[in-house]
N, C-alpha and C positions, 0 to 999 in steps of 0.2 A: 504494500500500500504506500501511497505517497504521504509525506509528512505535511503538516500544516504550513501555511504561508510562512516564509522566512525561517523555516525549521524550528519554530517555537511550539512548545506544547501549549495546548489551549485549555483553559479552564473557563467554563461558562457560569456566570452568576448574574443575579439581578441585584443591583445596589439600590436600595430604597433609602433615601436620605431626606433630612429635613433641615432647613436653615431658617434663621430668624428674620432679620430685616435686611433691606437693601434692594437694589434693582439690578436685574440681570436678564440675559437671554441664554439659550443653550450654549452659545459660543463664548460666553464670558462668565461662566458659573464660578463662584469662589472655590478655591482649591480645598478647603476644609468643610466637610459636611458630616452630619451625624448619620450613622448607618443603622438600618433596621432590617430584620429578616422578613418582615411582612408589612402590610399596610396597617400600622397600628401606632400606638404611642410608645411602644417598647423600643427604645433606641440605645445604642451604645455610643461611646465617645470615640470610636475608631475613626481616624482621619485617613481618607483614602484618595482624595483628589480625582484624577481621571482626565482624559483628553477627549474632545469631540472626535467623531469619526466621519469620514467621507461617506455619504449616504449609500453608495454602491459597494463599499469595502467588504461587508460581511453579509451577503445576500442569504446565507444559510441560517442566520440568526432568527430564532422564533421567540415570540412572547406569548405567555399564557394570560389571556385577558380575563379581568374580573367579570362576573356575570353582569349583563346589561351595560357594559362599557366597551367602547372602542378605543379608549385612550389610556387605560391604566392596566399595567401588567404586574403580577406579583411573582412570576417565575420566568426564567429564560430557558431556552433549549436550542438545539441545533438540528437542522434538517439533515438526516442521514440517508434517507431514500425519498423518492418522490411522494410517499404517503406516510412517512414515519419521522417523528421528532424524538430525539433523545433528551431527557431532562432528569431532574432529581426525583426520587421516589417521594420525598416529603412534599413535593408540589402536587402529588396525585392522591395523597391519603386523606383528602377532604372531599366534601360533595363537589361534583363537577358539573352539575346541572346548569345549563346556560353558559358554560365556559367555552371559549373558542381560542383558536391560535391566530396570531397575526404574523405575517411574513412580509419582507420587503419594505419595512417601514422603520426609519430611524427616529423620526419625530412622530410621536404617537398621536399628536393632535392634527395630523395631516390625513388626507384620504389616499395617499400613495400606498401601494402594496395590496395584499389580499388577506381577508379575514375568512377563516375556514372552520367549520364545525368539527367537533371531535367525534369520531366513530367509537373508539374504545381506548382504554388505558391498560397497561400491564406494569405491575410493580415487581421488582426482583423478589423472588420467594424468600430470600434470606435478609430482607430489609428489616431493620430494627435498631434499637438503641445500641450505641457503641460504648466502649470503656471510657472514652474521652467525652466529658459532658459537652453538649452542643453539637456533637457530630453523630450522624447515624451510620450504621453498618450497612453495606450494600445499598447505598442511597442512589439507586439507578431505576429509572422508569422509562417506559416507551409510550408515546401517544400515537395512536393510529388516526390519521386524518380521514374525514368523510369522503375526500376525493384526492386524486393525485394533483400535484402542483408542478409548475415548470421552473421553479427556482433552483439554482445550483445547490448541491449538497456539500457539506463540509468534508474535507479530506482529513481522515483520521490517521495519525501515525501508529504504526504497529510496534513502536519501541517505547520503553519506559523513559520518562524524563530523568536527566541527571540531577543529583542532589542540589547543585547550585545553578541549575539552568533557569533562565528567565522564562516565565510563562505569561501569556496574555489572557486577561480576564475581560469579558464583555458583559454588558448589561445596561438596563435603563435606570438612570438615577432619577428618583422622584424628588423634586425640589419644590418646597412650599414657601410662598411669600404671601403672608396674610391669608387671604381667601383663595389665592390662585395656586394651582398645582401645575408644574411643567415637568414632563418626563423627557429626559434627554438620553440618548444612546451614548455610552462612554466606553473607553477602553483603558485598562490599567495594566501595568507590568509589575510583576513580583518575582522574587526568587523562590524556588520550591521550598527552601529552608524556611523562609518567612511565613509561608502558608501553613506550615506544620507546627508553628509555635502556639 
């Protein structure tokens, strides 16, 4: 199999952040945001930053939309086949009624891309709590789309990343300013060692 763009291992996450005051657009978001694992008030003080991406850079990136929303995702994934999205199992262990997948969209408040219904989901049979708090074991899930799509799929490397190798993480950052929420597609770079701390 081919390795991922620029031979980086890829980790897909969704970064949900909240900031206080100020004025910004996706292209000028402050570098420090609070990060949350879901759309809630539970936030950590982890500072992550992130860079904007060129809209066509990651066409395989999928977002799991909240029910009745075309603009808010709470989990990311990657299109691995024309009808299959790879994601985390913890994204699928809740009610999925009304949930859909969005592809081809970096700015979630735009009408670019495609919104697809979910046919079925599959969670790894060994998924469950891990020894490290906050991390799940076998946290892998598959989403079967209701129809095939024409977007390019991700190229997945068949090798393990090295201990100090740089990895690229992708996701939508949710930034809240007073009453307004903006979701911006971001990329981050980390070393494997930093992710395991």
